[in-house]
C-alpha positions as CSV (number, residue, x, y, z in Angstrom):
1,M,21.9,3.7,22.1
2,D,19.7,1.7,23.6
3,T,17.7,3.9,25.5
4,R,15.1,1.2,27.2
5,P,14.5,1.5,31.0
6,A,17.1,-0.7,32.4
7,N,14.5,-2.9,34.0
8,H,13.2,-3.9,30.8
9,A,14.8,-7.4,30.3
10,Q,12.3,-8.3,33.4
11,E,9.6,-10.3,32.1
12,N,7.2,-9.7,34.0
13,H,7.8,-5.7,34.8
14,T,4.9,-3.9,33.8
15,R,6.1,-0.8,32.2
16,P,4.1,2.2,32.3
17,E,3.4,1.9,28.6
18,D,1.3,-1.4,29.5
19,Q,-1.9,0.3,31.0
20,T,-4.5,-1.8,29.8
21,Q,-7.1,0.8,29.7
22,P,-7.1,1.9,25.6
23,A,-4.8,3.6,24.9
24,N,-5.6,7.9,24.0
25,R,-4.6,10.3,21.1
26,A,-1.0,11.1,24.0
27,T,-0.6,7.4,24.3
28,L,-1.1,6.3,20.9
29,G,1.4,9.6,20.0
30,A,4.4,7.5,21.4
31,R,6.9,6.6,18.8
32,R,6.7,3.2,18.2
33,Y,10.3,2.7,17.7
34,D,9.8,-1.4,17.5
35,L,7.3,-0.9,14.4
36,D,10.3,1.6,12.3
37,W,12.9,-1.9,13.2
38,V,9.9,-3.9,11.7
39,R,9.1,-2.4,8.7
40,I,13.2,-1.8,7.6
41,C,13.6,-5.7,7.9
42,A,9.9,-6.2,6.2
43,F,10.8,-4.5,3.4
44,G,14.7,-5.7,2.9
45,L,13.5,-8.5,3.4
46,L,12.3,-8.1,0.4
47,I,15.7,-7.8,-1.8
48,F,17.0,-11.9,0.2
49,Y,13.3,-13.4,-1.5
50,H,13.3,-11.6,-4.5
51,V,17.0,-12.9,-5.3
52,G,15.1,-16.1,-4.4
53,M,12.3,-15.8,-6.8
54,Y,15.3,-16.2,-9.5
55,Y,16.8,-19.5,-8.2
56,V,12.9,-21.6,-8.2
57,T,10.5,-22.9,-10.1
58,W,7.4,-20.6,-9.2
59,G,7.2,-18.0,-11.9
60,W,8.6,-14.9,-12.2
61,H,9.7,-12.6,-14.4
62,V,13.2,-13.7,-15.4
63,K,14.8,-16.9,-14.8
64,S,18.2,-18.3,-13.5
65,P,19.2,-21.7,-16.2
66,Y,19.1,-23.2,-11.9
67,A,16.0,-22.5,-10.9
68,S,15.3,-25.5,-9.0
69,H,13.9,-26.7,-5.7
70,T,16.3,-26.5,-4.0
71,I,16.0,-23.1,-1.7
72,E,11.8,-23.6,-2.1
73,P,11.0,-24.9,1.2
74,L,13.8,-21.7,3.2
75,M,11.5,-19.4,0.7
76,L,7.9,-21.2,2.5
77,L,9.7,-19.7,5.2
78,T,8.2,-15.8,5.0
79,N,6.4,-16.6,1.7
80,P,3.2,-16.4,3.7
81,W,3.5,-13.4,6.0
82,R,6.1,-11.3,4.2
83,L,3.6,-8.7,2.8
84,S,0.6,-9.3,6.0
85,L,3.6,-7.6,7.9
86,L,4.8,-4.6,5.5
87,F,0.1,-4.1,5.6
88,L,-0.2,-4.2,8.9
89,V,2.9,-1.8,10.0
90,S,1.7,0.6,7.4
91,G,-2.3,0.2,9.3
92,V,-0.2,1.4,12.2
93,A,1.9,4.1,10.4
94,T,-2.1,5.3,8.9
95,A,-3.3,5.8,12.2
96,Y,-0.1,7.5,14.2
97,L,-0.5,10.2,10.4
98,L,-4.1,10.6,10.2
99,P,-5.4,12.4,13.3
100,K,-2.2,14.6,12.8
101,A,-2.2,15.7,8.9
102,T,-3.6,18.3,7.5
103,G,-4.8,17.1,3.9
104,F,-3.7,13.1,5.4
105,L,-5.3,12.6,1.9
106,R,-4.0,14.4,-0.3
107,Q,-1.0,14.0,1.8
108,R,-0.7,10.3,1.4
109,S,-2.0,10.3,-2.5
110,I,1.1,12.3,-3.5
111,R,3.5,9.7,-1.0
112,L,2.4,6.7,-3.2
113,L,0.1,7.3,-6.3
114,I,4.0,9.5,-7.4
115,P,6.2,7.5,-6.7
116,L,3.1,4.4,-8.2
117,V,3.5,5.7,-11.6
118,F,6.8,7.6,-11.9
119,G,8.1,3.2,-11.2
120,M,5.6,2.4,-14.1
121,A,7.0,4.3,-16.1
122,V,10.3,4.5,-15.6
123,I,11.8,1.6,-12.8
124,V,9.8,-1.5,-14.0
125,P,9.7,-0.8,-17.9
126,P,13.8,-2.9,-18.2
127,Q,11.9,-5.9,-15.7
128,S,9.0,-6.6,-18.2
129,Y,11.6,-5.5,-20.9
130,L,14.0,-8.7,-19.7
131,E,10.4,-10.4,-19.6
132,V,9.8,-10.4,-23.0
133,V,13.5,-10.7,-24.4
134,E,13.9,-14.2,-22.0
135,K,10.2,-15.7,-22.3
136,V,9.3,-14.5,-25.9
137,A,12.4,-14.0,-27.0
138,Y,11.7,-10.6,-28.6
139,Q,13.9,-9.3,-30.5
140,G,13.7,-5.2,-30.6
141,S,15.6,-3.0,-28.9
142,Y,14.7,-1.4,-24.9
143,L,13.0,1.6,-27.1
144,E,11.5,-0.3,-29.6
145,F,9.6,-2.1,-26.3
146,L,8.9,1.4,-24.7
147,K,7.1,2.2,-27.5
148,L,5.1,-0.8,-27.7
149,Y,4.9,-0.9,-23.6
150,F,2.8,2.7,-23.5
151,T,0.1,1.9,-25.7
152,A,-0.5,-0.6,-23.7
153,Y,0.7,-3.4,-26.2
154,H,-1.2,-6.7,-24.9
155,G,0.9,-9.1,-27.9
156,F,3.3,-10.7,-25.5
157,C,2.0,-14.6,-25.1
158,R,3.1,-17.4,-23.9
159,E,0.7,-19.3,-21.5
160,D,-0.4,-15.5,-20.2
161,C,-0.2,-12.8,-21.9
162,L,2.1,-9.6,-20.8
163,I,-0.6,-7.1,-19.1
164,L,1.2,-3.1,-20.0
165,P,1.9,-1.2,-18.7
166,T,2.2,-2.8,-15.5
167,Y,3.6,-1.9,-12.2
168,N,5.1,-5.4,-11.5
169,H,6.6,-5.5,-7.2
170,L,5.0,-1.8,-7.1
171,W,1.1,-3.2,-6.8
172,F,2.2,-3.0,-2.9
173,V,2.0,1.0,-2.9
174,A,-1.4,0.6,-5.4
175,Y,-3.0,-2.1,-3.0
176,L,-2.4,0.5,0.1
177,W,-3.0,3.5,-0.9
178,I,-6.7,1.4,-2.2
179,Y,-6.8,0.7,1.0
180,T,-5.9,3.5,2.9
181,V,-9.0,5.7,0.3
182,V,-11.1,3.0,1.9
183,L,-10.0,3.1,5.1
184,Y,-10.3,6.9,4.9
185,G,-14.2,7.2,3.7
186,V,-15.2,4.8,6.0
187,I,-13.7,7.0,9.1
188,R,-15.6,9.9,7.3
189,V,-19.0,8.1,6.8
190,L,-18.8,6.4,10.7
191,P,-16.9,8.5,12.3
192,N,-16.9,5.7,15.7
193,A,-16.1,3.1,14.6
194,T,-12.6,3.1,14.7
195,R,-13.2,3.9,19.0
196,F,-15.7,0.7,19.2
197,L,-13.5,-1.9,17.3
198,R,-10.8,-0.9,19.3
199,T,-12.2,-1.4,22.4
200,A,-13.8,-4.8,20.1
201,I,-10.4,-5.4,19.7
202,E,-8.7,-5.0,23.5
203,R,-11.1,-7.4,24.5
204,A,-11.0,-10.1,22.8
205,F,-6.9,-9.8,21.9
206,S,-6.0,-8.8,25.6
207,G,-4.7,-13.1,26.1
208,V,-4.6,-16.0,23.4
209,G,-7.0,-14.2,21.5
210,V,-4.7,-12.1,20.1
211,L,-3.6,-15.5,18.5
212,L,-6.8,-17.4,18.1
213,W,-8.9,-14.9,16.0
214,P,-6.5,-14.1,13.0
215,V,-5.5,-17.3,13.0
216,A,-9.4,-18.4,12.5
217,F,-9.7,-15.3,10.4
218,L,-6.6,-16.5,7.8
219,A,-7.4,-20.1,7.9
220,I,-11.2,-19.4,6.6
221,A,-10.1,-17.6,4.4
222,R,-7.5,-19.1,3.0
223,V,-9.7,-22.2,2.9
224,T,-13.0,-20.7,1.1
225,M,-11.3,-18.1,-1.2
226,I,-8.2,-18.5,-2.6
227,G,-9.2,-22.0,-4.7
228,R,-12.1,-19.1,-6.5
229,F,-10.2,-16.6,-6.3
230,A,-6.6,-16.7,-6.9
231,P,-3.8,-14.1,-6.4
232,N,-3.2,-11.6,-9.6
233,N,-2.5,-7.9,-8.0
234,A,-4.2,-6.5,-10.9
235,V,-7.3,-5.0,-7.9
236,V,-9.9,-6.1,-10.4
237,G,-11.2,-9.8,-8.8
238,D,-8.2,-9.7,-6.7
239,W,-10.7,-10.9,-3.6
240,Y,-8.8,-13.2,-1.9
241,N,-6.3,-10.7,-1.0
242,H,-8.2,-8.0,-0.6
243,A,-9.2,-9.7,2.2
244,T,-6.1,-10.9,3.6
245,Y,-4.3,-7.6,3.1
246,G,-7.2,-5.1,3.9
247,M,-8.6,-6.5,7.0
248,V,-4.9,-6.9,8.2
249,F,-4.3,-3.8,7.2
250,L,-7.2,-2.3,9.0
251,L,-6.2,-4.6,11.7
252,G,-3.1,-2.6,12.1
253,F,-5.7,0.0,11.8
254,V,-7.0,-0.4,14.8
255,L,-4.3,-2.3,17.0
256,A,-2.1,1.2,17.0
257,G,-4.6,2.3,20.0
258,T,-4.4,-0.8,22.2
259,Q,-2.1,-1.4,24.4
260,K,-3.7,-4.9,25.5
261,P,-3.0,-7.0,22.0
262,W,1.0,-5.7,21.9
263,I,1.7,-7.2,25.5
264,A,-0.1,-9.7,24.8
265,M,2.4,-10.9,21.6
266,E,5.5,-9.7,23.4
267,R,4.3,-12.6,26.6
268,I,3.3,-14.6,24.2
269,R,6.4,-14.4,21.5
270,W,8.4,-17.8,22.1
271,I,4.6,-19.5,22.0
272,S,3.8,-18.0,18.8
273,L,7.5,-19.1,17.4
274,M,7.4,-22.3,18.0
275,L,4.1,-22.6,16.3
276,A,5.3,-20.8,13.6
277,I,8.1,-23.1,13.2
278,V,5.9,-25.8,12.8
279,G,3.7,-24.3,10.8
280,W,6.3,-24.2,8.5
281,L,7.6,-27.4,8.6
282,C,4.1,-27.6,7.8
283,L,4.0,-26.3,4.7
284,V,7.3,-27.8,3.8
285,E,6.2,-31.5,4.4
286,T,2.7,-31.6,3.6
287,P,1.9,-33.4,0.0
288,Y,0.0,-30.8,-2.4
289,S,-2.9,-33.3,-2.9
290,L,-3.3,-32.6,0.7
291,G,-4.3,-29.1,-0.1
292,L,-6.8,-28.3,3.0
293,L,-4.9,-29.1,5.2
294,R,-2.0,-26.6,3.7
295,R,-4.7,-24.2,3.0
296,V,-5.6,-24.4,6.7
297,V,-2.0,-24.2,8.0
298,F,-0.7,-20.9,5.4
299,G,-3.4,-19.0,6.9
300,A,-2.2,-19.7,10.5
301,E,1.1,-19.4,9.3
302,Q,0.0,-15.9,8.3
303,W,-0.7,-14.6,11.9
304,L,1.8,-16.8,14.0
305,A,5.0,-15.4,12.3
306,I,3.7,-12.0,12.6
307,A,2.6,-12.5,15.9
308,A,6.1,-13.6,17.1
309,V,8.2,-10.7,15.1
310,L,5.6,-8.2,16.7
311,G,5.8,-9.6,19.8
312,F,9.9,-10.2,19.8
313,A,10.1,-6.4,18.1
314,R,8.5,-4.8,20.7
315,R,10.4,-6.8,24.0
316,Y,14.0,-5.7,22.1
317,L,13.5,-3.1,19.2
318,N,11.9,-0.3,21.4
319,Y,15.0,2.1,20.5
320,D,16.7,4.5,18.4
321,N,20.1,5.2,17.1
322,A,21.5,6.7,14.1
323,A,20.8,3.3,11.8
324,R,17.2,3.4,12.0
325,R,16.7,7.2,11.6
326,Y,18.8,6.6,8.1
327,L,17.4,3.5,7.3
328,T,13.7,5.2,7.9
329,A,13.9,7.4,5.4
330,A,15.7,4.7,3.1
331,I,14.2,2.2,2.7
332,F,10.7,3.0,0.5
333,P,13.5,3.9,-2.3
334,V,15.3,1.0,-2.0
335,Y,11.9,-1.5,-2.8
336,I,11.7,0.7,-5.4
337,L,14.4,0.3,-6.5
338,H,15.1,-3.0,-5.9
339,Q,13.6,-5.2,-8.1
340,T,14.8,-4.2,-10.9
341,I,18.3,-4.4,-10.5
342,I,18.0,-7.8,-9.1
343,V,16.6,-8.2,-12.9
344,V,18.6,-6.4,-14.4
345,V,22.2,-7.3,-13.1
346,A,20.5,-11.2,-12.8
347,H,19.7,-11.3,-16.8
348,A,23.1,-9.4,-17.4
349,S,24.6,-11.9,-15.5
350,K,24.1,-15.3,-17.4
351,P,26.9,-15.6,-19.9
352,V,29.4,-15.2,-16.9
353,N,27.8,-18.6,-15.8
354,L,28.1,-18.2,-12.5
355,T,26.6,-21.6,-9.7
356,P,23.6,-20.1,-7.4
357,A,25.7,-20.7,-5.0
358,V,28.4,-17.9,-5.9
359,E,25.7,-15.5,-7.8
360,G,22.8,-15.3,-5.6
361,P,25.4,-13.9,-2.9
362,L,27.3,-11.7,-5.4
363,L,23.4,-10.1,-6.5
364,I,23.0,-9.4,-3.0
365,L,25.3,-8.1,-2.6
366,V,25.1,-5.8,-5.6
367,T,21.5,-4.8,-5.3
368,T,21.7,-4.0,-1.6
369,A,24.9,-1.9,-2.8
370,G,22.8,-0.6,-5.2
371,C,19.4,0.3,-3.5
372,F,21.7,2.5,-1.5
373,A,24.4,4.4,-3.6
374,G,21.0,4.8,-5.9
375,Y,19.0,6.5,-2.4
376,E,22.4,8.2,-1.8
377,V,22.0,10.4,-4.7
378,I,17.9,10.9,-4.0
379,R,18.0,11.8,-0.7
380,R,20.5,15.1,-2.2
381,V,18.4,16.4,-5.4
382,A,14.9,17.9,-4.3
383,L,13.8,16.7,-7.6
384,L,13.9,13.2,-7.3
385,R,13.2,13.0,-3.5
386,P,9.3,13.0,-4.4
387,L,9.4,10.2,-7.0
388,F,10.4,8.1,-4.1
389,G,8.3,9.3,-1.7
390,L,10.4,11.6,0.4
391,A,9.3,15.0,0.8
392,M,10.9,17.7,-1.3
393,R,13.0,18.8,1.6
394,P,14.2,16.1,4.5
395,A,12.6,16.6,7.6
396,V,14.2,19.6,10.6
397,A,14.8,18.0,13.2
398,P,12.8,19.4,16.3
399,V,14.1,20.7,19.8
400,A,12.5,18.9,22.9
401,T,11.4,21.1,25.6
402,G,11.5,18.1,28.6
403,P,12.6,15.1,29.5
404,A,12.7,11.7,26.9
405,V,9.5,9.4,27.8
406,A,9.8,6.8,29.2
407,T,8.7,4.5,25.0
408,G,12.3,6.0,24.1
409,P,13.9,9.3,23.0
410,A,10.7,11.7,22.0
411,V,13.4,13.4,19.6
412,A,14.8,11.5,16.7
413,T,18.0,14.0,15.0
414,G,18.5,13.8,11.0
415,P,16.3,13.1,8.7
416,A,13.7,11.7,10.1
417,A,10.7,9.4,9.6
418,A,8.5,6.5,10.1
419,P,5.5,6.0,10.1
420,M,5.4,5.7,13.9
421,A,6.6,8.9,13.7
422,A,4.8,11.0,16.8
423,V,3.3,14.6,16.5
424,T,3.3,15.8,19.7
425,V,3.5,13.6,23.2
426,A,1.3,15.8,25.0
427,S,2.1,14.2,28.5
428,T,3.0,11.0,29.7
429,A,3.6,8.8,32.5
430,G,7.8,8.3,32.6
431,A,9.1,5.3,34.3
432,S,9.5,6.9,37.7
433,G,5.4,7.4,37.3
434,Q,5.6,11.5,37.2
435,V,3.9,13.3,34.1
436,A,6.7,13.7,31.2
437,K,6.3,16.5,29.0
438,T,7.3,18.2,25.8
439,T,6.1,20.4,23.5
440,A,8.6,18.8,20.3
441,R,6.3,18.3,17.1
442,W,7.1,15.6,15.2
443,V,6.2,16.5,11.2
444,P,7.0,12.9,9.3
445,Q,8.8,13.1,5.5
446,D,9.7,10.5,5.1
447,V,6.7,7.9,5.4
448,Q,5.4,5.0,4.3
């Protein structure tokens, strides 16, 4: 059900949440369903992207015998920005959770570190096993490999040596926890820094600056750092990734308490989209010999696409329904499972020798079905839930005592819990200008 105001489609309509002053605690508490949808889609996109990695010439854990350059231009459509978008949304989530949760750092550590450790011990090893089977022709059994895996064996070498144990695609979870701890520590030491940054961003990002400043930073970071600090996803020495992902995470945290930047992104969404398309075409057509130009374009593309996604999402996706509530809880377990399913199924299907045009879509379907089948089991078993980032028990839907706020329903039903889970919207202006109140308390449960 679309819960947006009837006049939402009017381009120049000013909604109650579009007031220009920096957001206070009540405004910050209003649930951002659009960002729930962005998070769902961004994680879901990883299934398509990692299936694509099986068929391109770029380095990955296993490779199709048909790997080629054919779909690499399509991969470049999301390569520059997909993970930056996830870190930005995670920064927004942190802003919503931080003032509300008792024992914030302990809760976030439980939600992130338990799945990370479990993933490294159970989910990731099949990927590493099949990687050494394919790359170095390892002949041992899986159980024999596990002994080497857990004893940090360092002898699987080709161009580089495989580091064991490892986290593979779960590096995002490790980095997210690190950035969360650093941010929490800075806020404890400098409690006024958040207000200062939000005031500065509110002013600097109120118009075209919402494009110019992030583009400038990311392009400069790409030009000056990528040659010296090639991304390694290993935390240590990964300074280019920390400069970009860490800064985007911080930006998401700061943007959560603002209004003007979100309005600006919505208003210039078409401009952002057109520029992002131009940037993608430049990446596809620019030869690697023009390295400086490619770096500038890549850095710009990182933000232009994000600005377009956020602008369109704010315009059209700020609504709730049963699908959002289900997918919000499901998407993190799906993320944890997806790459292992891709690697195992892709390797197992090699003897069939299907062409990529047939095998690729089947791999996407099987992976998606396997992930959601896994989630259906996980969410029903209390002991499995925390291993995949879910609360031990599902959230209990709150009961509202007043009308819904203008930004969408104040209460969602079912297992819920998105990063933007609102905790008490004490009072906020309704569509008619009257004050809408609710004592419903939303406790974030299945949150990442």
